[in-house]
C-alpha positions as a Markdown table, in Angstrom:
| # | Residue | x | y | z |
|---|---|---|---|---|
| 1 | Met | -0.1 | -0.1 | 0.0 |
| 2 | Gly | 1.2 | 3.4 | -0.7 |
| 3 | Gln | 1.6 | 6.4 | 1.6 |
| 4 | Asp | -1.2 | 7.8 | 3.8 |
| 5 | Ala | -3.1 | 10.6 | 1.9 |
| 6 | Ser | -2.1 | 13.0 | 4.6 |
| 7 | Ser | 1.5 | 12.8 | 3.9 |
| 8 | Thr | 3.7 | 14.8 | 1.3 |
| 9 | Pro | 1.8 | 15.9 | -1.8 |
| 10 | Tyr | 2.4 | 14.1 | -5.0 |
| 11 | Phe | 1.5 | 16.9 | -7.2 |
| 12 | Gln | 3.7 | 20.1 | -6.8 |
| 13 | Gly | 3.6 | 23.0 | -9.1 |
| 14 | Pro | 0.8 | 23.4 | -11.7 |
| 15 | Arg | -1.7 | 20.8 | -11.5 |
| 16 | Pro | -1.9 | 18.2 | -14.6 |
| 17 | Lys | -5.0 | 18.5 | -16.8 |
| 18 | Leu | -7.6 | 16.1 | -15.9 |
| 19 | Asp | -7.6 | 13.1 | -18.2 |
| 20 | Glu | -10.9 | 12.1 | -19.9 |
| 21 | Val | -10.5 | 8.3 | -19.2 |
| 22 | Arg | -9.9 | 8.9 | -15.6 |
| 23 | Val | -12.8 | 11.5 | -15.4 |
| 24 | Arg | -15.1 | 8.9 | -17.1 |
| 25 | Arg | -14.0 | 6.3 | -14.5 |
| 26 | Ser | -14.4 | 8.7 | -11.6 |
| 27 | Gln | -18.1 | 8.7 | -12.2 |
| 28 | Asp | -18.4 | 5.2 | -10.9 |
| 29 | Tyr | -17.3 | 6.6 | -7.4 |
| 30 | Val | -18.7 | 8.6 | -4.6 |
| 31 | Ala | -16.6 | 10.9 | -2.5 |
| 32 | Ile | -17.8 | 11.8 | 1.1 |
| 33 | Arg | -16.3 | 14.7 | 2.9 |
| 34 | Val | -14.7 | 13.6 | 6.1 |
| 35 | Gly | -12.7 | 16.8 | 6.9 |
| 36 | Thr | -11.9 | 20.2 | 5.7 |
| 37 | Asn | -9.8 | 19.0 | 2.4 |
| 38 | Cys | -10.4 | 15.2 | 3.1 |
| 39 | Phe | -12.8 | 12.8 | 1.4 |
| 40 | Glu | -13.3 | 9.0 | 1.6 |
| 41 | Val | -14.0 | 7.7 | -1.8 |
| 42 | Val | -15.8 | 4.3 | -2.6 |
| 43 | His | -17.1 | 2.7 | -5.6 |
| 44 | Lys | -20.8 | 3.3 | -5.9 |
| 45 | Thr | -21.6 | -0.4 | -6.3 |
| 46 | Glu | -18.7 | -2.6 | -5.5 |
| 47 | His | -17.7 | -1.1 | -2.1 |
| 48 | Lys | -14.5 | -3.2 | -2.0 |
| 49 | Glu | -12.2 | -0.5 | -0.6 |
| 50 | Val | -12.2 | 3.1 | 0.7 |
| 51 | Arg | -9.7 | 5.6 | -0.4 |
| 52 | Thr | -9.0 | 8.5 | 1.8 |
| 53 | Val | -7.8 | 11.3 | -0.2 |
| 54 | Thr | -7.1 | 15.0 | 0.1 |
| 55 | Val | -7.7 | 17.8 | -2.3 |
| 56 | Asp | -5.6 | 20.4 | -0.8 |
| 57 | Pro | -3.0 | 19.2 | -1.3 |
| 58 | Leu | -3.7 | 16.7 | -3.9 |
| 59 | Asn | -3.1 | 13.2 | -2.3 |
| 60 | Cys | -4.1 | 9.7 | -3.0 |
| 61 | Asp | -2.1 | 6.5 | -2.2 |
| 62 | Cys | -3.5 | 4.5 | -5.2 |
| 63 | Gly | -0.8 | 3.3 | -7.8 |
| 64 | Asp | -2.1 | 5.8 | -10.4 |
| 65 | Ala | -1.2 | 8.7 | -8.3 |
| 66 | Val | 1.8 | 7.4 | -6.4 |
| 67 | Tyr | 3.6 | 5.7 | -9.3 |
| 68 | His | 2.3 | 7.3 | -12.4 |
| 69 | Asn | 1.8 | 10.7 | -11.0 |
| 70 | His | -1.6 | 11.1 | -12.5 |
| 71 | Ile | -4.7 | 13.0 | -11.0 |
| 72 | Cys | -6.5 | 9.4 | -10.5 |
| 73 | Lys | -10.2 | 8.7 | -10.6 |
| 74 | His | -10.3 | 8.9 | -6.8 |
| 75 | Leu | -9.0 | 12.4 | -6.7 |
| 76 | Ile | -11.4 | 13.6 | -9.5 |
| 77 | Ala | -14.4 | 12.1 | -7.6 |
| 78 | Ala | -13.3 | 14.2 | -4.5 |
| 79 | Leu | -12.4 | 17.2 | -6.5 |
| 80 | Tyr | -15.9 | 17.0 | -8.2 |
| 81 | Ala | -17.5 | 16.5 | -4.8 |
| 82 | Asp | -15.5 | 19.5 | -3.5 |
| 83 | Gly | -17.0 | 21.7 | -6.4 |
| 84 | Asp | -13.5 | 22.1 | -8.2 |
| 85 | Gln | -14.1 | 24.1 | -11.6 |
| 86 | Asp | -12.0 | 21.9 | -13.6 |
| 87 | Ala | -13.7 | 18.7 | -12.5 |
| 88 | Val | -17.1 | 20.2 | -12.9 |
| 89 | Arg | -16.3 | 21.3 | -16.3 |
| 90 | Ala | -14.8 | 17.9 | -17.1 |
| 91 | Tyr | -18.0 | 16.3 | -16.1 |
| 92 | Ile | -20.1 | 18.6 | -18.2 |
| 93 | Glu | -18.0 | 18.0 | -21.3 |
| 94 | Leu | -18.4 | 14.2 | -20.9 |
| 95 | Glu | -22.1 | 14.7 | -20.7 |
| 96 | Asp | -22.0 | 16.8 | -23.9 |
| 97 | Val | -20.0 | 13.9 | -25.7 |
| 98 | Ile | -22.5 | 11.2 | -24.7 |
């Protein structure tokens, strides 16, 4: 397992663009606020595991974030739940495509 979500941020400097594939996958997850910048993220139907992520700074301990330095589906779900403009816009753009 990776680092705790409250540890050193993985994304420093300008935030990478949200990837369409990850945005699409993030729609299968629900993020529940558990602190000021902290969310628990769980799959809407499978409920296998819960990820604790932070949105300020951006942190998730999944492999996509830790090893590939991507803004993962868990972070995107949390950003959307937090009302982040980029995440909201990405969700709207997906709806326009469908």
